[in-house]
C-alpha positions in Angstrom: 0.0 0.0 0.0 1.0 3.6 -0.3 2.6 5.1 2.8 0.7 7.9 4.5 3.0 8.6 7.5 6.6 9.4 6.7 7.3 8.2 3.2 4.3 9.8 1.6 3.3 8.5 -1.9 5.9 5.7 -1.6 4.9 2.0 -1.8 5.4 0.3 1.6 4.9 -3.3 2.6 4.2 -2.4 6.2 1.3 0.0 5.5 -2.2 -1.4 6.2 -5.6 0.1 6.1 -5.2 1.0 9.8 -1.9 2.8 9.3 1.7 1.7 9.6 2.0 -1.8 11.1 5.7 -1.4 12.1 6.7 -1.3 15.8 6.1 2.3 16.8 3.9 3.2 13.8 6.7 4.8 11.7 10.1 4.1 10.1 13.3 5.2 11.7 16.0 7.5 10.2 19.2 6.0 8.7 22.4 5.6 10.6 25.8 7.0 9.7 26.8 3.8 7.9 23.9 4.3 5.4 25.0 7.7 4.2 26.3 6.6 0.7 23.7 3.8 0.1 21.5 4.0 -3.0 18.5 2.8 -1.0 18.5 5.9 1.2 16.1 8.7 0.2 15.1 12.0 1.7 11.4 12.2 2.8 10.1 15.4 4.4 12.9 16.5 6.7 15.1 13.4 7.2 16.8 10.6 5.3 15.1 7.1 5.5 15.9 3.7 4.0 13.5 2.6 1.3 14.1 -1.1 1.9 14.2 -1.4 5.7 12.1 0.4 8.4 14.9 0.4 11.0 18.4 0.5 9.5 20.2 0.4 12.9 19.1 -3.3 13.3 20.7 -4.2 10.0 24.1 -2.8 11.0 23.9 -4.3 14.6 25.9 -7.5 13.8 28.1 -6.3 11.0 27.4 -5.0 7.5 23.9 -4.5 6.2 22.9 -7.1 3.7 20.9 -4.5 1.7 23.7 -1.9 1.5 24.7 -1.0 -2.1 27.9 0.8 -1.1 29.5 -2.1 0.8 31.1 -4.9 -1.1 32.0 -8.2 0.6 35.5 -9.4 -0.1 36.0 -13.1 -0.3 39.5 -14.3 0.7 40.7 -17.3 -1.2 43.6 -18.7 0.8 45.7 -21.5 -0.6 45.3 -24.3 1.8 47.9 -27.0 2.7 48.1 -29.6 0.0 49.0 -33.2 0.9 52.2 -34.0 -1.1 51.1 -37.7 -1.5 47.8 -36.7 -3.0 49.5 -34.1 -5.2 51.9 -36.7 -6.6 49.0 -39.0 -7.4 47.2 -36.2 -9.3 50.2 -35.5 -11.4 50.5 -39.2 -12.3 47.0 -39.2 -14.0 
């Protein structure tokens, strides 16, 4: 439904016929970690996340999984290779 509280004229999954169904009845402002995210937008007087009603909870245990400005780096470490198995592989 279309939000009628903070994010006016924006489609919101938490909006019901009785109003906002989120805890507290409205969305929370973004935190400092969300500043460069593409999902943050300015509504009325403050910046809010368009994907999450309370961004502080997403950043509580590390990086937000919805953040567009944070990239996860996967380390690929070369593990220990058993020399016996390596010699058998070369023999094939």
